[in-house]
DRENLO-147687 format. One record per residue (C-alpha): residue number from 1; residue in three letters; x, y, z. Coordinates in Angstrom, 3 decimals, m for minus. Example, Ala and Ser with C-alpha at 12.3 -4.5 7.8 and 13.67 -1.06 7.14 Angstrom:
% DRENLO-147687
[site 1,ALA,[12.300,m4.500,7.800]]
[site 2,SER,[13.670,m1.060,7.140]]
% end
This chain:
% DRENLO-147687
[site 1,MET,[m24.490,m2.999,m13.173]]
[site 2,SER,[m24.414,m5.600,m10.382]]
[site 3,ASP,[m27.434,m7.517,m11.769]]
[site 4,LEU,[m25.534,m7.934,m15.019]]
[site 5,ILE,[m22.522,m9.441,m13.278]]
[site 6,LEU,[m24.101,m11.640,m10.606]]
[site 7,LYS,[m27.691,m12.841,m10.599]]
[site 8,THR,[m27.608,m13.918,m6.963]]
[site 9,GLN,[m25.550,m13.256,m3.837]]
[site 10,PRO,[m22.086,m14.817,m4.293]]
[site 11,GLU,[m21.204,m17.757,m2.091]]
[site 12,LYS,[m17.612,m18.380,m3.225]]
[site 13,ILE,[m15.287,m15.632,m4.458]]
[site 14,CYS,[m11.688,m15.926,m5.631]]
[site 15,VAL,[m9.531,m12.801,m5.272]]
[site 16,ILE,[m6.271,m12.468,m7.182]]
[site 17,ARG,[m3.815,m9.794,m6.056]]
[site 18,LEU,[m0.246,m11.002,m5.596]]
[site 19,SER,[1.695,m7.823,m4.837]]
[site 20,ALA,[2.880,m5.294,m3.817]]
[site 21,ILE,[2.400,m4.520,m0.128]]
[site 22,GLY,[0.449,m1.320,m0.745]]
[site 23,ASP,[m1.797,m2.868,m3.372]]
[site 24,THR,[m2.566,m5.878,m1.196]]
[site 25,CYS,[m3.601,m3.455,1.561]]
[site 26,HIS,[m5.992,m1.878,m0.947]]
[site 27,ALA,[m7.240,m5.321,m1.946]]
[site 28,LEU,[m7.910,m6.204,1.686]]
[site 29,ALA,[m10.167,m3.147,2.010]]
[site 30,VAL,[m12.092,m4.444,m1.030]]
[site 31,VAL,[m12.430,m7.882,0.544]]
[site 32,ARG,[m13.648,m6.348,3.809]]
[site 33,ARG,[m16.334,m4.407,1.938]]
[site 34,ILE,[m17.495,m7.611,0.290]]
[site 35,GLN,[m17.562,m9.365,3.659]]
[site 36,ASP,[m19.540,m6.511,5.196]]
[site 37,ASN,[m22.146,m6.971,2.462]]
[site 38,TRP,[m22.156,m10.768,2.404]]
[site 39,PRO,[m20.765,m12.146,5.693]]
[site 40,SER,[m21.405,m15.747,4.680]]
[site 41,ALA,[m19.439,m15.538,1.429]]
[site 42,SER,[m16.318,m17.704,1.271]]
[site 43,ILE,[m13.215,m15.785,0.154]]
[site 44,THR,[m10.133,m17.440,m1.343]]
[site 45,TRP,[m7.238,m15.078,m2.057]]
[site 46,ILE,[m4.260,m15.926,m4.277]]
[site 47,ILE,[m1.417,m13.779,m2.937]]
[site 48,GLY,[2.361,m13.372,m3.135]]
[site 49,LYS,[4.660,m15.066,m0.634]]
[site 50,THR,[5.972,m11.851,0.955]]
[site 51,GLU,[2.577,m10.161,1.091]]
[site 52,ALA,[1.077,m13.229,2.763]]
[site 53,GLN,[3.348,m12.578,5.749]]
[site 54,LEU,[1.523,m9.318,6.433]]
[site 55,MET,[m1.919,m10.857,5.981]]
[site 56,ALA,[m1.111,m13.969,8.032]]
[site 57,ASN,[m3.651,m15.129,10.604]]
[site 58,ILE,[m6.676,m13.414,9.099]]
[site 59,PRO,[m9.221,m16.049,10.111]]
[site 60,ASP,[m11.999,m15.419,7.578]]
[site 61,ILE,[m9.941,m15.530,4.355]]
[site 62,GLU,[m8.312,m18.591,2.802]]
[site 63,PHE,[m4.916,m17.659,1.344]]
[site 64,ILE,[m3.181,m19.545,m1.440]]
[site 65,ILE,[0.432,m18.466,m1.887]]
[site 66,PHE,[1.902,m17.917,m5.316]]
[site 67,ASP,[5.676,m18.224,m4.895]]
[site 68,LYS,[7.150,m16.621,m8.013]]
[site 69,SER,[10.620,m17.971,m7.171]]
[site 70,LYS,[9.347,m21.411,m8.243]]
[site 71,GLY,[8.783,m20.286,m11.829]]
[site 72,TRP,[6.219,m22.439,m13.617]]
[site 73,GLY,[6.004,m24.629,m10.534]]
[site 74,ALA,[4.156,m21.817,m8.783]]
[site 75,TYR,[1.213,m22.238,m11.163]]
[site 76,LYS,[1.122,m25.978,m10.496]]
[site 77,ASP,[1.083,m25.310,m6.752]]
[site 78,VAL,[m1.890,m22.972,m7.099]]
[site 79,ARG,[m3.754,m25.467,m9.282]]
[site 80,ASN,[m3.189,m28.224,m6.725]]
[site 81,LYS,[m4.286,m26.052,m3.803]]
[site 82,LEU,[m7.448,m24.967,m5.610]]
[site 83,GLY,[m8.231,m28.643,m6.035]]
[site 84,GLY,[m10.754,m28.135,m8.793]]
[site 85,GLU,[m12.929,m25.834,m6.674]]
[site 86,THR,[m15.462,m23.731,m8.580]]
[site 87,PHE,[m16.127,m20.069,m7.711]]
[site 88,ASP,[m19.065,m17.817,m8.493]]
[site 89,ILE,[m16.631,m15.138,m9.648]]
[site 90,ALA,[m12.918,m14.328,m9.759]]
[site 91,LEU,[m11.878,m10.756,m9.000]]
[site 92,CYS,[m8.808,m10.266,m11.179]]
[site 93,MET,[m7.326,m7.249,m9.390]]
[site 94,HIS,[m3.792,m7.722,m10.715]]
[site 95,SER,[m2.830,m7.031,m14.305]]
[site 96,SER,[0.575,m8.338,m15.275]]
[site 97,MET,[1.671,m11.041,m17.675]]
[site 98,ARG,[2.826,m13.297,m14.839]]
[site 99,VAL,[m0.576,m13.065,m13.160]]
[site 100,ASN,[m2.565,m13.290,m16.396]]
[site 101,PHE,[m1.533,m16.929,m16.719]]
[site 102,LEU,[m3.146,m17.675,m13.363]]
[site 103,TYR,[m6.630,m16.727,m14.508]]
[site 104,PRO,[m7.345,m19.764,m16.738]]
[site 105,ILE,[m6.501,m22.018,m13.783]]
[site 106,ILE,[m9.432,m20.686,m11.769]]
[site 107,ARG,[m12.729,m22.452,m12.380]]
[site 108,THR,[m15.380,m19.762,m12.609]]
[site 109,PRO,[m17.925,m18.520,m15.148]]
[site 110,ILE,[m16.877,m14.894,m14.577]]
[site 111,ARG,[m13.383,m13.414,m14.513]]
[site 112,LEU,[m13.764,m9.721,m13.680]]
[site 113,GLY,[m10.791,m7.574,m14.662]]
[site 114,PHE,[m9.819,m3.958,m15.192]]
[site 115,ASP,[m11.293,m1.869,m17.977]]
[site 116,ARG,[m9.441,m2.020,m21.290]]
[site 117,LYS,[m7.360,1.107,m20.639]]
[site 118,ARG,[m6.125,m0.040,m17.236]]
[site 119,ALA,[m5.759,m3.722,m18.131]]
[site 120,LYS,[m1.986,m3.819,m18.508]]
[site 121,ASP,[m0.130,m6.599,m20.306]]
[site 122,PHE,[m3.237,m7.636,m22.267]]
[site 123,GLN,[m5.185,m8.612,m19.143]]
[site 124,TRP,[m8.408,m8.055,m21.091]]
[site 125,LEU,[m7.613,m11.192,m23.117]]
[site 126,PHE,[m7.722,m13.297,m19.947]]
[site 127,THR,[m10.904,m11.889,m18.378]]
[site 128,SER,[m14.548,m12.109,m19.405]]
[site 129,ARG,[m15.959,m8.958,m17.790]]
[site 130,ARG,[m14.487,m5.604,m16.855]]
[site 131,ILE,[m15.049,m2.849,m14.302]]
[site 132,GLU,[m16.274,0.460,m15.651]]
[site 133,ALA,[m13.673,2.788,m17.121]]
[site 134,THR,[m13.031,5.896,m15.026]]
[site 135,HIS,[m10.335,8.552,m14.801]]
[site 136,GLY,[m8.640,10.352,m11.946]]
[site 137,GLU,[m9.231,7.757,m9.237]]
[site 138,HIS,[m6.948,6.812,m6.379]]
[site 139,VAL,[m5.730,3.225,m6.716]]
[site 140,LEU,[m7.851,2.191,m3.733]]
[site 141,GLU,[m10.956,3.701,m5.329]]
[site 142,ALA,[m10.201,1.927,m8.595]]
[site 143,MET,[m9.852,m1.410,m6.835]]
[site 144,MET,[m12.994,m0.784,m4.806]]
[site 145,SER,[m14.832,m0.758,m8.145]]
[site 146,PHE,[m14.504,m4.547,m8.129]]
[site 147,ALA,[m16.719,m4.663,m5.044]]
[site 148,SER,[m19.284,m2.207,m6.381]]
[site 149,THR,[m19.406,m3.913,m9.781]]
[site 150,ILE,[m20.554,m7.179,m8.208]]
[site 151,GLY,[m23.184,m5.392,m6.123]]
[site 152,ALA,[m21.436,m4.667,m2.817]]
[site 153,THR,[m22.749,m1.372,m1.445]]
[site 154,PRO,[m20.522,1.262,0.206]]
[site 155,LYS,[m19.540,0.647,3.818]]
[site 156,PRO,[m16.995,2.323,6.114]]
[site 157,ILE,[m13.507,1.382,4.964]]
[site 158,ARG,[m11.796,m1.128,7.200]]
[site 159,TRP,[m8.777,m3.450,7.065]]
[site 160,ASP,[m8.512,m5.275,10.416]]
[site 161,ILE,[m5.069,m6.810,9.919]]
[site 162,PRO,[m4.453,m8.964,13.003]]
[site 163,LEU,[m1.333,m8.544,15.115]]
[site 164,GLY,[m0.206,m11.173,17.604]]
[site 165,ASN,[0.824,m10.607,21.195]]
[site 166,ASP,[4.502,m11.022,20.244]]
[site 167,GLU,[4.297,m8.263,17.635]]
[site 168,ARG,[2.421,m5.921,19.957]]
[site 169,GLU,[4.913,m6.567,22.742]]
[site 170,PHE,[7.733,m5.834,20.294]]
[site 171,SER,[6.231,m2.446,19.427]]
[site 172,THR,[5.672,m1.451,23.074]]
[site 173,ASN,[9.444,m1.530,23.581]]
[site 174,PHE,[9.655,1.614,21.450]]
[site 175,GLN,[6.828,3.575,23.034]]
[site 176,SER,[7.602,6.182,25.676]]
[site 177,PRO,[5.154,8.105,27.885]]
[site 178,ASN,[4.676,11.684,26.666]]
[site 179,LYS,[7.231,11.160,23.892]]
[site 180,PRO,[5.722,10.884,20.395]]
[site 181,LEU,[6.908,7.944,18.335]]
[site 182,VAL,[7.823,8.813,14.742]]
[site 183,VAL,[8.752,6.045,12.305]]
[site 184,ILE,[10.717,6.921,9.180]]
[site 185,SER,[10.818,4.437,6.312]]
[site 186,PRO,[13.189,6.391,4.062]]
[site 187,CYS,[13.391,4.220,0.963]]
[site 188,SER,[10.997,3.028,m1.686]]
[site 189,SER,[11.556,m0.163,m3.688]]
[site 190,ASN,[14.901,m0.163,m5.449]]
[site 191,ARG,[13.735,m0.592,m9.034]]
[site 192,SER,[15.241,0.750,m12.232]]
[site 193,ARG,[14.533,4.459,m12.792]]
[site 194,ASN,[12.250,4.618,m9.761]]
[site 195,PHE,[13.656,7.851,m8.271]]
[site 196,ARG,[11.247,8.041,m5.326]]
[site 197,ASN,[13.825,8.437,m2.559]]
[site 198,TRP,[14.580,11.663,m0.729]]
[site 199,SER,[18.207,12.448,0.162]]
[site 200,VAL,[20.025,11.358,3.320]]
[site 201,GLU,[20.870,15.010,3.980]]
[site 202,ASN,[17.226,16.089,3.989]]
[site 203,TYR,[16.198,13.192,6.193]]
[site 204,ALA,[19.002,14.090,8.619]]
[site 205,LYS,[17.719,17.670,8.900]]
[site 206,THR,[14.212,16.338,9.487]]
[site 207,ILE,[15.390,13.957,12.197]]
[site 208,GLU,[17.235,16.770,13.941]]
[site 209,HIS,[13.989,18.746,13.925]]
[site 210,LEU,[12.085,15.777,15.367]]
[site 211,ASN,[14.739,15.439,18.071]]
[site 212,ARG,[14.196,19.075,19.003]]
[site 213,LYS,[10.504,18.290,19.343]]
[site 214,LYS,[11.397,15.478,21.773]]
[site 215,CYS,[10.206,12.721,19.458]]
[site 216,ARG,[11.528,9.200,19.507]]
[site 217,VAL,[12.583,8.416,15.927]]
[site 218,ILE,[12.813,4.881,14.560]]
[site 219,LEU,[14.249,3.989,11.131]]
[site 220,THR,[12.806,1.001,9.308]]
[site 221,GLY,[13.470,m0.717,6.016]]
[site 222,GLY,[14.294,m3.925,4.246]]
[site 223,THR,[17.379,m5.839,3.214]]
[site 224,SER,[18.668,m3.872,0.207]]
[site 225,ASP,[22.100,m2.274,0.286]]
[site 226,LEU,[20.563,1.155,m0.209]]
[site 227,GLU,[18.233,0.804,2.772]]
[site 228,ILE,[21.061,m0.429,4.955]]
[site 229,GLU,[23.203,2.546,3.882]]
[site 230,TYR,[20.396,4.957,4.735]]
[site 231,GLY,[19.897,3.325,8.122]]
[site 232,ALA,[23.579,3.515,8.997]]
[site 233,ALA,[23.929,7.135,7.889]]
[site 234,LEU,[20.795,8.391,9.634]]
[site 235,SER,[21.424,6.620,12.918]]
[site 236,LYS,[24.805,8.268,13.473]]
[site 237,ASN,[25.173,10.235,16.703]]
[site 238,ALA,[22.059,8.470,18.058]]
[site 239,MET,[19.767,10.823,16.129]]
[site 240,ALA,[17.502,7.881,15.355]]
[site 241,GLU,[17.266,4.205,16.296]]
[site 242,ASN,[18.088,1.905,13.417]]
[site 243,LEU,[15.735,m1.043,12.810]]
[site 244,VAL,[16.486,m1.327,9.091]]
[site 245,ASP,[16.671,m5.043,8.202]]
[site 246,LYS,[15.833,m5.913,11.813]]
[site 247,THR,[12.080,m6.512,11.755]]
[site 248,SER,[9.686,m9.022,10.292]]
[site 249,LEU,[6.828,m7.658,8.222]]
[site 250,LYS,[4.416,m8.219,11.122]]
[site 251,GLN,[6.787,m6.468,13.540]]
[site 252,LEU,[7.021,m3.548,11.140]]
[site 253,ALA,[3.236,m3.434,10.966]]
[site 254,ALA,[2.997,m3.406,14.759]]
[site 255,LEU,[5.582,m0.635,14.993]]
[site 256,ILE,[3.731,1.461,12.420]]
[site 257,ALA,[0.450,0.801,14.224]]
[site 258,ALA,[1.993,2.047,17.479]]
[site 259,ALA,[3.535,5.141,15.892]]
[site 260,ASP,[2.081,8.623,16.132]]
[site 261,LEU,[3.413,9.484,12.673]]
[site 262,LEU,[5.054,7.761,9.707]]
[site 263,ILE,[7.304,9.648,7.269]]
[site 264,CYS,[8.051,7.952,3.952]]
[site 265,PRO,[8.084,8.333,0.159]]
[site 266,ASP,[5.692,6.523,m2.186]]
[site 267,SER,[6.011,3.014,m0.768]]
[site 268,GLY,[4.203,0.108,0.887]]
[site 269,PRO,[4.548,1.377,4.477]]
[site 270,ALA,[2.387,4.402,3.603]]
[site 271,HIS,[m0.534,2.086,2.905]]
[site 272,MET,[0.239,m0.173,5.855]]
[site 273,ALA,[0.006,2.911,8.063]]
[site 274,THR,[m3.328,3.835,6.513]]
[site 275,ALA,[m4.617,0.360,7.344]]
[site 276,PHE,[m3.678,0.917,10.996]]
[site 277,SER,[m5.001,4.503,11.176]]
[site 278,THR,[m1.507,5.947,11.589]]
[site 279,PRO,[m1.085,9.388,9.956]]
[site 280,VAL,[1.422,9.515,7.096]]
[site 281,LEU,[3.615,12.422,6.063]]
[site 282,GLY,[4.119,11.335,2.465]]
[site 283,LEU,[6.927,12.663,0.249]]
[site 284,TYR,[5.839,12.809,m3.396]]
[site 285,ALA,[7.436,14.308,m6.483]]
[site 286,THR,[7.890,11.542,m9.076]]
[site 287,SER,[4.431,10.007,m8.615]]
[site 288,ASN,[1.031,11.612,m8.186]]
[site 289,PRO,[m0.215,11.316,m4.583]]
[site 290,GLU,[m3.772,11.842,m5.811]]
[site 291,ARG,[m3.409,8.390,m7.341]]
[site 292,THR,[m0.923,6.541,m5.117]]
[site 293,GLY,[m0.611,8.606,m1.951]]
[site 294,PRO,[m1.736,7.627,1.554]]
[site 295,PHE,[m5.510,7.536,1.190]]
[site 296,THR,[m6.457,9.175,4.483]]
[site 297,SER,[m3.547,11.553,5.127]]
[site 298,ARG,[m3.792,13.908,2.182]]
[site 299,GLU,[m3.492,16.989,4.385]]
[site 300,LEU,[m0.042,15.833,5.465]]
[site 301,THR,[1.295,14.966,2.022]]
[site 302,VAL,[4.113,17.061,0.552]]
[site 303,ASN,[3.161,17.162,m3.109]]
[site 304,ARG,[5.809,18.391,m5.550]]
[site 305,TYR,[4.502,16.296,m8.426]]
[site 306,PRO,[3.004,19.317,m10.245]]
[site 307,ASP,[6.324,21.172,m9.965]]
[site 308,ALA,[8.272,18.166,m11.220]]
[site 309,ALA,[5.887,17.733,m14.155]]
[site 310,GLN,[6.401,21.323,m15.209]]
[site 311,LYS,[10.154,21.353,m14.677]]
[site 312,TYR,[11.134,17.975,m16.142]]
[site 313,LEU,[8.335,17.269,m18.630]]
[site 314,GLY,[7.380,20.819,m19.530]]
[site 315,LYS,[3.686,20.117,m18.938]]
[site 316,PRO,[1.096,20.863,m16.275]]
[site 317,VAL,[m0.339,17.877,m14.427]]
[site 318,GLU,[m3.584,18.186,m16.370]]
[site 319,GLN,[m1.754,17.267,m19.584]]
[site 320,LEU,[m0.130,14.114,m18.208]]
[site 321,HIS,[m1.534,10.630,m18.440]]
[site 322,TRP,[m3.130,9.685,m15.124]]
[site 323,GLY,[m0.497,7.905,m13.062]]
[site 324,GLN,[2.423,8.967,m15.258]]
[site 325,ARG,[5.766,8.729,m13.469]]
[site 326,ILE,[8.380,11.435,m13.664]]
[site 327,ARG,[11.609,9.577,m14.333]]
[site 328,HIS,[14.168,12.158,m13.261]]
[site 329,PRO,[16.769,11.592,m10.531]]
[site 330,ASP,[16.554,15.182,m9.278]]
[site 331,ALA,[12.782,15.400,m8.909]]
[site 332,MET,[12.656,14.479,m5.209]]
[site 333,ALA,[15.085,17.328,m4.489]]
[site 334,LEU,[12.176,19.690,m5.130]]
[site 335,ILE,[10.943,18.692,m1.671]]
[site 336,THR,[12.745,20.793,0.925]]
[site 337,ALA,[13.461,19.900,4.524]]
[site 338,LYS,[11.889,23.206,5.523]]
[site 339,GLU,[8.472,22.326,4.137]]
[site 340,VAL,[8.598,18.868,5.693]]
[site 341,MET,[9.434,20.460,9.039]]
[site 342,GLY,[6.469,22.773,8.511]]
[site 343,LYS,[4.184,19.768,8.027]]
[site 344,ILE,[5.590,18.213,11.205]]
[site 345,ASP,[4.967,21.398,13.178]]
[site 346,ALA,[1.420,21.701,11.868]]
[site 347,PHE,[0.725,18.075,12.710]]
[site 348,PHE,[1.898,18.361,16.304]]
[site 349,ASP,[0.141,21.703,16.747]]
[site 350,LEU,[m3.280,20.235,15.997]]
[site 351,GLU,[m5.681,20.467,18.910]]
[site 352,SER,[m6.196,16.727,18.616]]
[site 353,GLY,[m2.479,16.217,19.268]]
[site 354,VAL,[m1.060,13.191,17.485]]
[site 355,ALA,[m4.335,11.331,17.287]]
[site 356,GLY,[m4.349,11.693,13.518]]
[site 357,TYR,[m7.243,11.605,11.082]]
[site 358,ASP,[m10.549,9.779,10.927]]
[site 359,ILE,[m10.138,7.045,8.289]]
[site 360,HIS,[m13.862,7.056,7.559]]
[site 361,LYS,[m13.994,10.686,6.374]]
% end
């Protein structure tokens, strides 16, 4: 397929993936694979303003920020920053109507997008070539198809997100000798009918269990009212230290990188942790972890998605559309504190201790 897409080794590649945090982590792994195949290739990445904070200071990628808060002005900014540059190919790894309007701005003979079924919001109208249609892939595997389609051969997965001395020093303040560091990011994005969040009560039971195991527990999160409420409730009686709304994205990344374990629902931190080789105990019931779960911590994932599908949709997983969400507010209650505690016990009982899993397996 690669000889049909590119006749020669690419010299200049434009990558388009604006958001969200998890998907930009996946996109970075794609870029790294391309770089490992063609080290001399020049990479320009159009990215969202928030996501650029995490990727800041990567020396071998040029980032152009798309600031959606500027409305139509954001497109003008991108056009000006591109400055009429021509690329061998554009990897259109983001399918949404907002992003679709970026593609005509990019000067390139080839705009490679998703296959027709996965090209949401009519992306196929804005691209000239498409990756091969597949089914049952993890999101990272689907995005990696962009690399393989242009001829990049498989290499060990890597991310290499740089952290500065200030961020690393910040994270060392929360590390204790012989005391495992567990980070809990309790909330997913607060979108309409998302229903990915576990209850405060269940998290509290889990934190009590971690305390009994002599773990240091840190709570993290963003600026939403819900996250702040969770942080306040779960930090009562000093059960956990509350850093909700108190870290930059780079500080959060450093803290996750320093942690022995991250506990979270389907959210960006799960994929940040994967990028830093930190094991993730993922909590999944409304989304399928085989598609969106932490890519290298599948043994740790609590997966109640099949149970939720049967209970709330009346269907086995095999009869659902791949990636179908289960929009029921009670679905996450299918995950019990007892089974999460069991995963914690199994993790800390491993002969390898808290070293985690090999990301190259």
